[in-house]
C-alpha positions in Angstrom: -16.5 49.1 1.0 -17.8 46.7 3.9 -14.9 45.3 6.1 -15.8 42.4 8.3 -13.9 41.7 11.2 -12.7 38.3 12.3 -12.2 37.0 15.7 -8.9 35.7 16.8 -6.7 35.0 19.4 -4.5 37.9 18.6 -5.8 41.2 20.2 -5.5 43.0 17.0 -8.6 42.3 15.5 -8.7 40.7 11.6 -10.5 41.9 8.9 -11.8 40.6 5.5 -13.2 42.3 2.2 -17.0 41.3 2.2 -17.6 38.6 -0.5 -18.7 41.0 -3.2 -15.3 42.5 -3.3 -13.5 39.5 -3.6 -11.6 38.1 -6.5 -11.9 34.4 -6.2 -10.2 32.3 -7.9 -11.0 28.5 -7.3 -8.2 27.6 -9.5 -7.9 23.6 -11.4 -7.2 20.8 -9.7 -3.5 19.6 -10.6 -2.6 23.2 -12.2 0.2 25.3 -10.5 1.6 28.8 -12.8 0.3 27.3 -15.7 1.6 23.3 -15.4 -0.5 20.3 -15.0 1.0 17.9 -12.2 -1.2 15.3 -11.1 0.2 12.3 -9.3 -1.3 8.8 -7.8 0.7 9.2 -4.5 2.0 6.3 -3.4 0.6 3.1 -1.2 -0.3 3.2 2.3 -2.6 0.7 3.4 -4.0 -0.4 0.1 -2.2 -3.2 -1.6 -2.2 -3.0 -5.6 -2.9 -5.9 -7.8 -1.8 -6.1 -11.3 -2.3 -8.4 -14.6 -0.9 -8.1 -17.9 -1.6 -9.7 -21.2 1.4 -9.7 -23.8 3.4 -11.4 -26.4 6.6 -11.2 -24.4 6.5 -15.3 -25.6 3.6 -16.2 -27.4 0.2 -14.9 -28.0 -1.4 -14.8 -24.3 -4.4 -16.6 -25.7 -4.8 -20.2 -27.5 -8.1 -21.1 -28.5 -7.7 -25.2 -29.1 -12.1 -25.2 -29.9 -12.2 -25.5 -33.8 -15.1 -23.4 -34.3 -13.1 -20.1 -32.7 -10.0 -20.4 -34.6 -9.4 -18.1 -36.9 -12.0 -14.9 -34.0 -10.6 -12.0 -32.8 -11.2 -11.7 -29.0 -11.7 -8.0 -27.0 -11.2 -9.3 -23.3 -12.6 -7.5 -20.4 -11.4 -7.9 -16.4 -14.1 -7.7 -14.3 -13.7 -7.9 -10.5 -15.9 -9.2 -7.6 -15.6 -9.6 -3.8 -16.1 -13.2 -2.4 -18.7 -13.2 -0.1 -18.5 -15.3 2.8 -20.4 -16.0 6.4 -20.3 -14.5 9.3 -21.4 -15.2 12.8 -22.9 -12.6 14.9 -20.2 -11.4 16.9 -18.3 -10.5 13.5 -21.2 -8.3 12.0 -21.2 -6.2 15.2 -17.7 -5.7 14.5 -17.8 -5.0 11.3 -20.5 -2.3 11.7 -18.2 -0.2 13.4 -15.0 -1.4 11.8 -13.0 1.3 9.9 -14.4 2.0 6.8 -12.4 0.8 3.9 -11.4 2.5 0.7 -13.4 1.1 -2.4 -11.9 -1.4 -4.8 -10.9 0.3 -8.0 -10.1 -1.0 -11.3 -8.4 0.7 -14.3 -6.1 -0.3 -17.5 -3.2 0.9 -19.2 -1.2 -0.1 -22.3 1.9 0.7 -23.7 3.8 0.0 -27.0 6.7 1.1 -29.0 4.8 4.5 -30.2 2.6 5.4 -27.7 0.6 4.3 -24.4 -2.4 5.0 -22.3 -2.5 5.7 -19.0 -5.2 4.0 -16.7 -8.5 5.1 -17.7 -12.2 2.8 -17.5 -12.4 0.1 -19.9 -14.8 0.3 -22.7 -17.7 -2.3 -22.2 -16.4 -4.9 -24.1 -12.6 -4.6 -23.6 -9.4 -4.3 -25.6 -8.3 -6.2 -28.3 -4.9 -8.0 -27.7 -2.1 -6.7 -30.1 1.4 -8.6 -30.6 3.1 -5.1 -29.8 1.6 -4.0 -26.9 1.5 -4.6 -23.3 -2.1 -4.3 -21.4 -2.3 -4.3 -18.2 -5.0 -3.9 -15.8 -4.5 -2.2 -12.1 -6.4 -3.0 -8.8 -6.6 -1.0 -5.9 -8.0 -3.3 -3.0 -8.0 -3.3 0.9 -9.0 -6.6 0.6 -6.5 -8.1 -1.6 -7.4 -12.3 -0.9 -10.8 -11.9 -1.1 -11.5 -10.9 -4.4 -13.1 -12.8 -7.7 -11.2 -11.7 -11.0 -12.9 -12.4 -14.3 -11.8 -11.9 -17.7 -14.5 -12.4 -20.1 -14.2 -13.1 -23.7 -15.9 -11.1 -26.7 -15.7 -12.4 -30.0 -15.3 -9.1 -32.4 -17.0 -10.6 -35.7 -19.8 -11.8 -33.9 -21.5 -13.5 -37.1 -23.3 -16.7 -36.5 -22.5 -17.0 -33.4 -24.4 -14.5 -31.8 -28.1 -16.0 -30.1 -30.9 -13.5 -30.7 -32.2 -11.9 -27.1 -29.0 -12.6 -25.6 -28.3 -10.1 -22.8 -24.6 -10.7 -23.3 -23.9 -10.3 -27.0 -20.5 -11.9 -28.3 -19.3 -13.3 -24.9 -18.0 -16.8 -25.7 -16.1 -17.4 -22.8 -14.5 -16.5 -19.4 -11.3 -17.3 -17.2 -11.8 -17.0 -13.4 -8.9 -16.3 -11.0 -9.1 -15.8 -6.9 -6.7 -13.2 -5.5 -6.2 -15.6 -2.6 -4.2 -17.4 -5.0 -1.3 -15.0 -4.6 -1.3 -15.9 -1.1 -1.4 -19.7 -1.4 1.6 -19.3 -4.3 3.5 -17.3 -2.0 5.1 -14.9 -4.5 3.6 -11.6 -5.5 5.2 -12.1 -9.4 4.8 -14.6 -11.8 2.5 -16.2 -14.5 -0.4 -18.1 -14.1 -2.5 -19.8 -16.9 -6.2 -20.2 -16.9 -8.7 -22.7 -18.6 -11.3 -20.5 -20.9 -14.5 -22.1 -20.4 -17.4 -22.0 -22.6 -20.1 -19.3 -20.9 -23.3 -21.7 -21.3 -21.5 -24.9 -20.9 -18.1 -26.6 -18.9 -16.6 -27.1 -22.5 -12.8 -25.6 -22.5 -12.5 -23.7 -25.3 -8.4 -22.8 -24.8 -6.3 -21.1 -22.2 -4.8 -17.5 -21.6 -1.4 -16.9 -19.6 -1.6 -14.2 -16.9 1.4 -12.4 -15.9 0.7 -11.0 -12.3 2.4 -8.3 -10.0 1.5 -7.9 -6.7 2.7 -4.5 -5.3 2.6 -4.2 -1.0 2.8 -0.8 1.3 6.1 -0.9 3.0 5.1 -2.0 7.0 6.0 0.2 9.7 7.1 3.2 7.6 5.2 6.2 6.7 6.1 8.4 4.0 5.0 12.3 4.0 5.1 15.2 1.7 7.6 17.4 3.3 10.0 16.0 0.3 8.8 14.2 -2.8 11.5 14.6 -5.9 10.1 11.5 -7.8 9.4 13.4 -10.9 11.8 16.5 -9.8 14.6 17.4 -12.3 16.6 20.9 -11.9 17.5 21.0 -15.6 21.6 21.9 -15.7 23.7 24.0 -18.3 25.5 20.7 -19.0 25.1 17.0 -18.0 25.7 15.4 -14.3 29.0 13.0 -14.7 28.4 9.8 -12.8 31.2 7.5 -11.6 30.8 4.2 -12.6 30.9 1.6 -9.5 32.8 4.3 -8.2 36.0 5.6 -9.9 35.0 2.6 -12.2 35.0 -0.8 -13.0 38.0 -2.7 -12.2 37.3 -6.1 -13.3 39.0 -5.3 -16.6 41.0 -2.5 -16.0 45.0 -3.0 -15.1 47.0 -0.8 -13.1 44.4 -0.1 -10.9 45.1 0.6 -7.2 41.3 1.7 -6.3 38.8 -1.6 -6.3 35.4 -0.7 -7.7 32.0 -0.6 -5.5 34.8 0.4 -2.1 34.3 3.3 0.1 37.9 4.4 -1.3 36.5 4.4 -5.1 33.6 6.7 -4.4 35.5 8.8 -2.2 37.9 9.1 -5.3 35.5 9.6 -7.8 34.0 12.5 -6.0 37.5 14.0 -5.5 37.2 14.0 -9.0 34.3 15.8 -9.6 31.6 13.3 -10.0 28.5 14.6 -8.5 26.7 11.1 -8.3 28.1 7.8 -8.4 26.5 4.7 -9.4 26.9 1.5 -7.9 24.6 -2.0 -6.9 22.7 -3.2 -4.5 21.5 -6.6 -4.0 20.6 -8.5 -0.3 22.8 -11.3 0.9 21.0 -14.6 1.9 20.6 -13.2 5.8 18.7 -9.9 4.0 21.6 -7.5 4.5 21.6 -4.7 1.6 25.2 -4.9 0.6 27.3 -3.2 -2.7 28.0 -5.5 -5.1 27.8 -5.4 -8.4 27.5 -9.1 -10.4 24.7 -11.9 -8.8 27.6 -14.3 -8.0 30.6 -14.8 -7.1 33.5 -17.6 -7.3 34.7 -19.6 -5.0 38.3 -21.5 -4.9 38.6 -24.6 -3.4 41.9 -27.0 -3.1 41.9 -30.5 -4.7 41.9 -33.2 -2.0 46.0 -34.6 -2.6 46.7 -31.6 -5.2 48.1 -28.1 -2.9 48.7 -26.4 -6.4 45.5 -26.9 -8.6 42.5 -24.8 -7.7 38.8 -25.3 -8.9 37.1 -22.2 -9.1 33.0 -22.1 -7.7 30.4 -19.8 -8.8 27.8 -19.3 -6.2 24.9 -17.2 -6.2 25.3 -14.2 -3.8 21.9 -14.6 -2.5 23.0 -17.8 -1.3 25.8 -16.6 1.2 25.2 -14.9 4.6 26.8 -11.4 4.9 29.8 -13.0 7.5 30.4 -15.6 4.3 30.6 -12.7 2.1 32.9 -10.9 4.1 35.4 -13.7 4.2 35.3 -13.3 0.1 35.7 -9.7 0.7 32.6 -8.7 -0.9 32.0 -6.6 2.5 30.6 -3.3 1.6 27.8 -2.8 3.6 24.7 -0.3 2.1 24.3 1.4 5.6 28.5 2.1 5.7 28.5 3.7 2.4 25.9 6.2 3.8 28.3 7.1 6.9 31.8 7.2 5.3 30.8 8.8 1.6 30.1 12.9 1.9 26.6 14.1 1.4 27.2 16.1 -1.0 28.0 13.2 -3.5 24.8 12.1 -4.8 24.0 8.0 -5.0 22.6 6.8 -8.4 21.6 2.8 -6.4 20.7 0.4 -9.1 18.6 -1.9 -7.3 20.0 -5.8 -9.1 17.6 -7.9 -10.2 17.3 -10.9 -12.5 16.7 -10.5 -16.5 15.2 -13.6 -18.5 16.6 -13.5 -22.0 14.5 -13.7 -24.5 15.7 -17.5 -25.2 14.3 -18.5 -22.0 17.9 -18.3 -20.1 18.4 -16.2 -16.8 21.0 -14.0 -15.7 23.4 -15.5 -13.5 21.2 -19.1 -14.1 19.3 -18.0 -11.3 15.4 -18.7 -12.4 14.7 -17.7 -8.4 15.2 -14.7 -6.4 14.1 -13.1 -3.3 10.1 -11.9 -2.8 10.2 -8.2 -4.9 8.8 -6.9 -1.9 10.4 -7.9 0.8 14.2 -7.3 -1.2 12.4 -4.0 -1.5 11.2 -3.1 1.5 14.5 -3.6 3.4 16.9 -1.7 0.6 14.2 1.2 0.8 13.8 1.4 4.4 17.7 1.3 4.4 17.9 4.5 2.4 15.1 6.2 3.6 15.6 6.2 7.4 20.0 7.1 5.9 20.1 9.2 3.1 18.8 12.7 4.9 19.7 15.1 2.7 21.9 13.2 0.2 20.5 13.1 -3.3 19.2 9.6 -4.7 18.2 8.4 -7.9 17.0 4.7 -8.1 17.6 2.6 -11.3 16.8 -1.0 -12.7 16.5 -3.1 -15.3 13.6 -4.6 -14.4 10.2 -2.8 -15.0 8.8 -4.2 -12.1 11.2 -3.2 -9.7 10.8 0.3 -11.1 7.1 0.3 -10.8 7.2 -0.6 -7.5 9.9 1.9 -6.0 7.0 4.4 -7.5 4.0 3.0 -5.8 6.1 2.2 -2.4 7.6 5.9 -1.4 7.1 9.6 -2.9 10.6 10.9 -1.7 13.0 9.5 -4.3 13.0 9.3 -8.8 13.9 6.0 -10.6 15.2 5.5 -14.1 14.4 3.1 -16.0 17.5 1.2 -17.3 17.4 -0.2 -21.0 19.9 -1.6 -23.3 17.5 -1.0 -26.3 18.5 -2.7 -29.5 21.6 -4.5 -28.8 24.9 -6.4 -30.6 26.6 -6.6 -27.3 24.0 -7.9 -25.3 21.4 -10.4 -25.7 17.4 -9.1 -26.3 15.5 -9.8 -23.2 12.6 -11.7 -22.6 10.4 -8.7 -21.3 8.8 -6.8 -24.1 9.4 -3.1 -21.9 13.1 -3.6 -22.0 13.9 -4.4 -25.7 13.8 -1.1 -27.6 14.3 2.4 -25.9 11.4 4.0 -27.7 9.0 1.5 -25.8 11.1 2.1 -22.8 9.8 5.6 -22.7 6.4 4.7 -23.3 6.6 2.6 -19.8 8.4 5.2 -17.8 5.7 7.8 -19.2 2.9 5.6 -18.0 4.5 4.7 -14.7 5.5 8.7 -14.4 9.0 7.6 -13.5 11.6 10.6 -13.4 12.9 9.1 -16.6 15.5 6.2 -18.7 19.0 5.3 -18.2 19.6 4.0 -22.0 22.5 2.0 -23.3 24.8 4.3 -25.3 25.3 1.9 -27.8 21.4 2.5 -29.2 21.7 6.6 -28.6 24.8 7.1 -30.7 22.9 5.2 -33.4 20.2 7.3 -32.7 20.7 10.7 -31.3 17.3 11.9 -31.6 16.4 9.6 -28.6 17.6 12.3 -26.6 15.6 15.0 -27.4 12.4 13.1 -28.0 12.5 11.4 -24.5 13.2 14.7 -23.2 10.4 16.4 -24.9 8.0 13.4 -23.4 8.9 15.1 -20.0 11.8 12.4 -19.2 15.4 12.6 -17.7 17.7 11.0 -19.7 21.1 9.2 -18.2 22.6 7.0 -20.5 25.6 4.0 -19.6 27.4 1.7 -21.0 31.7 0.8 -22.5 31.2 3.4 -24.8 31.1 6.2 -22.6 34.7 6.1 -21.6 35.7 7.7 -24.9 35.8 10.8 -25.1 34.4 11.7 -28.5 31.2 9.6 -27.4 30.7 11.9 -24.2 31.6 14.9 -26.3 28.5 13.9 -29.1 26.3 13.1 -26.1 27.1 16.5 -24.1 26.4 18.0 -27.6 23.1 16.5 -27.6 22.0 17.8 -24.3 22.2 14.4 -22.2 21.1 14.8 -18.8 23.4 12.5 -17.1 26.5 10.9 -18.0 27.4 7.2 -16.3 31.4 6.2 -17.0 34.7 5.0 -15.7 36.8 7.9 -14.8 39.6 5.6 -13.6 41.1 8.7 -11.5 43.5 10.0 -14.3 41.3 13.1 -15.1 38.5 15.2 -13.4 35.8 14.5 -14.4 34.2 17.3 -16.8 31.7 19.1 -15.1 30.5 19.0 -11.2 27.7 21.5 -10.5 28.3 21.2 -6.7 32.4 21.7 -7.1 32.7 25.2 -5.2 
């Protein structure tokens, strides 16, 4: 046996077997102990641009040219950098500038029964389907200087093909400059583009493009010291999560502890809750506060009438923190971290406005904060103050879930979904409409799992095992969870977490952290 000495700063030499006697296992990328785990990480200095085509309202493509009215199209997105002239001084600087990462483009698709994660597009792109969400994902260091072009290919080319054409089947294009996102001042929205005939200035129709721009959190660096975005320890019984702490108090009678307060969170913990659930959003002056509703009511006295009062509903986002304190909407997120024992986990619902299928908006709020700004403020607060506390984020808005997943790698997020419901109105976004498409979305974005509405789960208990078989964690929420028999059914099906009101009358049934 041959031995080779290796020099080191230690007094004793270090020996290694000769290479011919070593059993070298080069491994396989992404596999550990037989399990595959590959993650895209988080945004550091690059920006992610997402363009989406879907049928949440109507078909995203509208053709006005009679010749193509009955045609079926395949769509492919291409991108190029916008060339700009540089003077000699700028050229000298760019020669020694930090090397930028390559701009990449991938596509993904989700539907109620399947998903296809990010991959390269085929040569002529994909046809759109009514039940499908198609998304194009761009990573770039130059987000304001891209030319994004949708090429439209006619599937049944027939008589429209020109012999010798270098682009067979291509009938039109629609172009978008990424500088539009900066000029519009919005990171989320919809833009309608004209579809121009390829060889002329004629308009064939228009395409409605949904967009999302995700930027990294400025001044906050993530690392791999702890990463729980997909980690979940399977327990022998589901976690009990205190809804708004000890429970909702708006409709409850004889309740001594008000919801979403430090007293409520401590009370839930004292009665065995492993986690407490609460909503966080921002005041007008961008202070993270703990409050459930998007609006609050202000009472005013009528002039000359001392007895009667008028109530006015005001968006929380339009009031500063000082003004909210006067209305007793006073719990700061920072205070909650300081006052509630660290062994109590937080299920933080990120409050965002939802649009209904009929076009109306929750709380009548058609406009809200810039999504990047909103999340950067709240995530920074959590990442700086959480310590060793267990944190799980959740949100009803799929784009918020996507952003949280891309901006940091420390805490997981659950996609909140109401599914098919007779209690709540149907939402506009097709990703929100059923528990099954919520599963596909969570898989596609590599989220921890879903937090499903108990109404649909009780009608389809198999959804729980189905989601878990796809690697998803399943929580559930809703007033139906306050019924003991319903909780028993869900526990028997292996639900991972139950969010319900304790009302502080009975001890939560299980808390693995109570010793």
